[in-house]
C-alpha positions in Angstrom: 0.0 0.1 -0.1 1.4 3.4 -1.1 1.9 6.4 1.1 -1.2 8.1 -0.5 -3.5 5.2 0.5 -2.1 5.2 4.0 -2.9 8.9 4.4 -6.4 8.2 3.4 -6.8 5.8 5.9 -5.2 8.2 8.7 -7.9 10.6 7.6 -10.5 8.2 8.8 -9.1 8.3 12.4 -10.5 11.7 12.8 -14.1 10.6 11.5 -14.7 7.2 12.9 -14.4 6.2 16.6 -13.2 2.9 18.2 -16.9 2.0 19.6 -18.2 2.4 15.9 -15.5 -0.1 14.6 -16.2 -2.4 17.4 -19.9 -2.3 16.4 -19.0 -3.0 12.8 -16.8 -5.9 13.7 -19.5 -7.5 16.2 -22.1 -7.0 13.6 -20.1 -8.9 11.0 -19.2 -12.0 13.1 -15.9 -10.9 14.9 -15.6 -12.0 18.5 -14.2 -10.0 21.2 -11.2 -12.2 22.5 -9.8 -9.9 25.1 -10.0 -6.5 26.5 -7.7 -4.2 28.3 -10.1 -1.7 29.8 -9.5 1.9 28.4 -6.4 0.7 26.5 -7.2 -1.9 23.7 -9.2 -4.7 22.5 -8.4 -7.9 20.7 -10.8 -9.2 18.1 -10.9 -12.3 16.2 -12.7 -13.8 13.3 -13.2 -17.6 13.7 -12.1 -19.8 11.1 -14.3 -22.9 9.7 -12.3 -25.1 11.7 -10.5 -24.4 14.9 -8.6 -21.3 15.6 -8.8 -17.6 14.1 -9.0 -16.6 10.6 -8.1 -13.2 11.5 -7.1 -11.0 14.5 -6.9 -7.4 14.9 -5.9 -5.0 17.8 -8.4 -2.0 18.3 -6.8 0.7 20.2 -8.8 2.6 22.7 -6.5 5.0 24.7 -6.5 8.2 22.6 -3.8 9.8 25.0 -1.1 7.4 23.7 1.4 8.8 21.4 1.1 6.3 18.7 -2.8 6.1 18.8 -3.4 7.5 15.5 -0.9 5.1 13.8 -2.3 2.2 15.5 -5.8 3.1 14.8 -5.0 3.6 11.2 -3.3 0.1 11.1 -6.5 -1.4 12.4 -8.6 0.4 9.7 -6.0 -0.8 6.9 -6.3 -4.4 8.3 -10.1 -4.4 7.9 -9.9 -2.9 4.5 -7.8 -5.8 3.3 -10.2 -8.4 4.9 -13.0 -7.0 3.0 -11.2 -5.5 0.1 -12.7 -2.1 1.0 -11.4 1.5 -0.1 -11.2 4.0 2.6 -14.7 5.4 1.4 -16.3 1.8 1.5 -15.0 1.1 4.8 -16.5 4.3 6.1 -19.9 3.8 4.8 -19.9 0.2 5.9 -19.0 1.4 9.4 -21.8 4.0 9.4 -24.2 1.5 8.0 -23.6 -0.6 11.2 -24.8 2.2 13.4 -27.4 3.8 11.2 -30.5 2.9 9.3 -30.0 3.6 5.5 -32.8 5.2 3.4 -32.4 5.0 -0.3 -34.6 6.9 -2.8 -34.4 6.4 -6.6 -36.4 8.1 -9.3 -37.1 6.0 -12.2 -37.5 8.2 -15.4 -39.2 7.7 -18.6 -38.4 9.6 -21.8 -35.6 12.2 -21.9 -32.8 10.0 -20.1 -32.2 9.8 -16.4 -31.2 13.4 -15.6 -33.6 15.8 -14.0 -34.2 19.4 -13.8 -33.3 21.4 -11.0 -36.9 22.2 -10.2 -37.5 18.6 -10.2 -34.7 17.8 -7.8 -35.8 20.6 -5.4 -39.5 19.1 -5.3 -37.9 15.6 -4.6 -35.8 16.8 -1.7 -38.3 19.1 -0.1 -41.0 16.4 -0.4 -38.7 13.8 1.0 -37.5 15.9 3.8 -41.3 16.6 4.7 -41.8 12.9 4.9 -39.0 12.2 7.3 -39.9 15.4 9.3 -43.5 14.3 9.6 -42.4 10.8 10.7 -40.1 12.2 13.3 -42.8 14.1 14.9 -45.2 11.2 15.1 -42.5 9.0 16.3 -41.8 11.2 19.2 -45.6 11.6 19.9 -47.9 9.2 18.1 -50.9 11.3 19.0 -49.5 14.5 17.7 -51.4 16.5 15.1 -48.0 17.9 13.8 -49.3 21.4 14.5 -47.4 24.0 16.8 -43.9 23.9 17.9 -41.5 21.2 16.9 -40.3 19.3 19.9 -36.5 20.1 20.5 -35.8 16.3 20.4 -37.1 16.1 16.9 -35.2 19.2 15.8 -32.0 17.8 17.4 -32.5 14.4 15.4 -33.2 16.3 12.0 -30.1 18.5 12.4 -27.7 15.7 13.9 -28.6 12.4 13.2 -29.6 12.5 9.6 -26.7 12.4 6.9 -26.4 12.5 3.2 -24.3 9.3 2.5 -24.4 9.5 -1.5 -26.0 11.6 -4.1 -26.1 10.6 -7.9 -27.5 13.3 -10.2 -27.4 11.1 -13.3 -30.2 8.9 -11.9 -31.3 11.1 -8.9 -30.3 8.3 -6.5 -29.9 9.6 -2.8 -28.9 7.8 0.2 -29.7 9.2 3.7 -28.2 7.8 7.1 -30.3 7.9 10.2 -27.6 7.5 12.9 -28.5 5.4 15.9 -27.1 6.5 19.1 -23.8 4.5 19.7 -24.8 3.4 23.2 -27.8 1.6 21.7 -25.8 0.0 18.7 -25.2 -3.8 19.8 -24.5 -6.7 17.9 -27.6 -8.5 16.7 -26.9 -11.7 18.5 -26.8 -10.1 21.8 -29.9 -9.2 23.6 -30.7 -5.4 22.7 -33.0 -4.9 25.7 -36.6 -3.4 25.6 -35.5 0.2 24.4 -36.1 1.1 20.9 -33.9 4.2 19.9 -35.8 7.1 18.7 -34.0 7.1 15.3 -35.0 3.6 14.7 -38.7 4.6 15.5 -38.5 7.5 13.0 -37.3 5.3 10.1 -39.7 2.4 11.0 -42.7 5.1 10.9 -41.4 6.4 7.6 -41.5 2.8 6.2 -45.0 2.1 7.6 -46.1 5.5 5.8 -44.8 4.6 2.6 -46.4 1.2 2.7 -49.9 2.6 3.9 -49.8 5.2 1.1 -48.9 2.7 -1.5 -51.8 0.3 -0.3 -54.4 3.1 -0.2 -53.3 4.2 -3.8 -53.8 0.6 -5.0 -57.1 0.4 -3.6 -58.1 3.9 -5.1 -57.2 2.6 -8.4 -59.1 -0.6 -7.9 -62.3 1.4 -7.6 -62.8 1.7 -3.8 -64.3 5.2 -3.0 -62.0 7.7 -1.8 -64.3 8.8 0.9 -64.6 5.2 2.2 -61.0 4.9 2.4 -60.2 8.0 4.2 -62.9 7.1 7.1 -60.8 4.0 7.6 -57.3 5.0 7.1 -54.7 6.0 9.3 -52.6 7.8 6.6 -51.2 11.0 7.7 -52.3 13.9 5.5 -48.8 15.5 5.8 -47.2 12.3 4.7 -49.5 12.3 1.5 -48.9 15.9 0.8 -45.0 15.4 0.8 -45.2 12.4 -1.4 -47.4 14.3 -3.8 -44.7 17.0 -4.0 -42.1 14.4 -4.9 -43.9 13.4 -8.0 -44.1 16.8 -10.0 -42.1 15.5 -12.9 -44.2 14.6 -15.9 -41.9 11.8 -17.2 -41.4 10.0 -13.7 -42.1 6.5 -14.1 -41.9 5.3 -10.4 -40.1 6.0 -7.2 -38.3 3.4 -5.4 -37.9 3.5 -1.5 -35.6 0.9 0.4 -34.5 0.5 3.9 -31.4 -1.2 5.1 -31.5 -1.7 8.9 -28.3 -1.1 11.0 -26.6 -4.5 11.3 -25.5 -3.7 14.8 -29.2 -3.3 16.3 -31.3 -6.1 14.8 -34.3 -5.3 12.5 -37.9 -4.2 13.1 -40.7 -6.4 12.3 -41.4 -4.5 8.8 -41.7 -6.4 5.6 -40.7 -5.9 2.9 -38.0 -3.5 3.1 -38.3 -2.0 -0.4 -41.1 -0.4 -1.9 -41.9 0.8 -5.5 -44.8 3.4 -5.9 -45.6 3.4 -9.7 -46.7 6.5 -11.8 -50.3 5.4 -11.6 -50.4 5.3 -7.9 -48.4 8.7 -7.6 -50.9 10.2 -9.8 -53.8 9.7 -7.1 -51.7 11.3 -4.2 -53.0 14.8 -5.0 -56.7 13.5 -5.1 -55.9 11.7 -1.8 -54.4 14.8 -0.2 -57.4 16.9 -1.1 -59.9 14.4 0.7 -57.5 14.2 3.7 -57.3 17.9 4.2 -60.4 19.4 2.5 -63.4 20.5 4.4 -66.1 17.8 4.6 -68.6 18.2 1.9 -72.4 18.6 3.0 -73.9 15.1 3.6 -77.3 13.4 3.3 -79.6 12.9 6.1 -78.8 9.0 5.7 -75.0 9.6 6.0 -75.1 12.5 8.6 -75.0 10.0 11.6 -71.6 9.0 10.8 -70.5 12.7 10.9 -72.2 13.8 14.0 -69.2 15.9 15.2 -69.2 17.9 11.9 -72.8 19.5 12.1 -73.4 22.7 10.5 -72.9 25.9 12.5 -76.3 27.2 13.6 -77.5 30.2 11.6 -78.3 32.4 14.5 -74.3 32.1 15.6 -73.4 32.8 12.0 -75.5 36.0 11.9 -74.2 37.4 15.1 -71.2 39.0 13.7 -69.5 38.5 17.2 -65.7 39.1 17.4 -64.3 35.7 18.1 -60.9 34.1 18.6 -60.3 30.8 16.6 -57.2 28.3 16.6 -56.9 26.0 14.0 -54.7 24.6 11.1 -54.8 26.1 7.7 -56.2 23.5 5.3 -55.9 25.3 2.0 -54.8 28.9 0.7 -55.3 30.6 -2.5 -54.7 33.9 -4.1 -57.9 36.3 -4.6 -60.9 37.0 -2.4 -63.9 35.1 -2.0 -67.2 36.2 -3.1 -68.4 39.2 -1.1 -65.0 40.1 0.4 -63.4 43.4 -0.6 -61.0 43.6 -3.7 -58.0 44.6 -1.6 -57.8 41.3 0.2 -54.6 39.5 -0.7 -55.9 35.9 -0.4 -58.1 33.4 1.3 -57.2 30.7 3.9 -59.4 27.9 4.7 -59.2 27.4 8.6 -60.1 24.2 10.3 -61.3 25.1 13.7 -64.1 24.6 16.3 -67.0 27.2 16.3 -70.4 27.1 18.0 -69.2 23.8 19.6 -68.7 21.9 16.4 -66.0 21.6 13.8 -66.1 24.0 11.1 -64.1 25.1 7.9 -64.1 28.8 7.9 -62.9 31.1 5.0 -60.4 33.8 6.4 -59.9 36.9 4.3 -56.1 37.9 4.5 -54.2 41.0 3.6 -50.8 40.7 1.8 -48.7 40.5 4.9 -50.9 37.9 6.6 -51.1 35.8 3.3 -47.3 35.3 3.1 -47.1 34.0 6.8 -50.3 31.9 6.1 -48.5 30.2 3.2 -45.6 29.2 5.6 -48.0 28.1 8.4 -49.9 26.0 5.9 -46.6 24.4 4.6 -45.3 23.6 8.0 -48.8 22.5 9.3 -48.5 24.9 12.2 -51.6 25.9 14.3 -52.6 29.5 14.0 -54.7 31.8 16.2 -56.8 34.7 14.6 -59.4 37.1 15.7 -62.1 38.6 13.6 -66.0 38.7 13.0 -67.8 35.6 11.5 -70.2 36.1 8.7 -72.4 33.8 6.5 -74.3 30.9 7.5 -74.2 27.2 7.3 -71.3 25.9 5.4 -70.4 29.2 3.9 -68.6 30.9 6.9 -66.0 33.5 6.7 -64.0 35.4 9.1 -63.9 39.2 8.3 -61.4 41.8 9.6 -59.1 38.9 10.5 -56.2 39.7 12.7 -53.5 37.0 13.2 -51.4 36.6 16.1 -48.3 37.4 14.0 -45.8 37.4 17.1 -46.7 33.9 18.0 -46.9 32.7 14.4 -43.4 34.1 13.6 -42.0 32.5 16.7 -43.4 29.1 15.7 -42.3 29.4 12.2 -38.8 30.3 13.3 -38.3 27.4 15.8 -39.9 25.0 13.2 -37.3 25.7 10.7 
């Protein structure tokens, strides 16, 4: 091995740690033969017969003068055993302590490359899927609105890493790093604690499987309204997946999961999912059903939606000033019928009014409109004051005043 190659392995010394290398060896069949606490470990790989096929020394004491040289020699020895380059070895060590998420776009027509706009849509949509999974993995009962928990922000900023990016075929690999103290050989008892990063990736895999299954049932003719009532698919996940499929010549999206070898595997099968173009095409329709206001229903079906009764006419005509809290289901430019021409846009607020769930149109000025867009994108709950006008299912909030200070703070801390 020449000097340049040795220097490459020395560079790894500052990137990987002895516990990570120990986890890699334990996950690949190496056995700990001896340990000198705080100084070094001796690992062996058993041969098919008696004895050891390989033995390596793993230094632990960083304060020894020759630590870097000894550790780089250990990495070189492992690279020879597995015929790995420095980059291959680094990715294999990381994969031992990380769940690996792979995404590939399969294109039709004009080659495998995609436009910058398409790439942005994919990255934004995929990031939204992971963020939504992270929120619900931390709190399964969360609506996803309001401030993001600090633990979720820490995971998104510290545990997620791009491992590989191929612009030719738009193939990306993301590592979800597990905490080292939780990474143990699969042959050992892992205990009853599942690391939070593992719960995030498991939630993401379940989301993808659920959306694919629902899309298949929609294409087979099952009414969307019926599917929505019985589904546990999260609207934010559907919205993010729909955002990934903006390319007109996209044939399908492949998602695959490789579970960290050092921490067993969750009970999720299969580990690879392909969502076809026909299934992606129904995502916008599914999103509309999941987030849109409920349509008026017949007397025969109203019993199933007793919590969505029409707001009484008397309340709607009162023009009382009210304070409402809720999530913005939709937003668009231009005013609704009967609103002033100066209104910059309209938001559909899902809230509780008159003791019942209601979808109320909120007239926005240009400043409020820009913040409402961001609140809608991040699914943040907003607070707004105004006077309710209209009747029945045609309610609107006039003279709307957002609690912009609170909204700005939530938007800032959610980024």
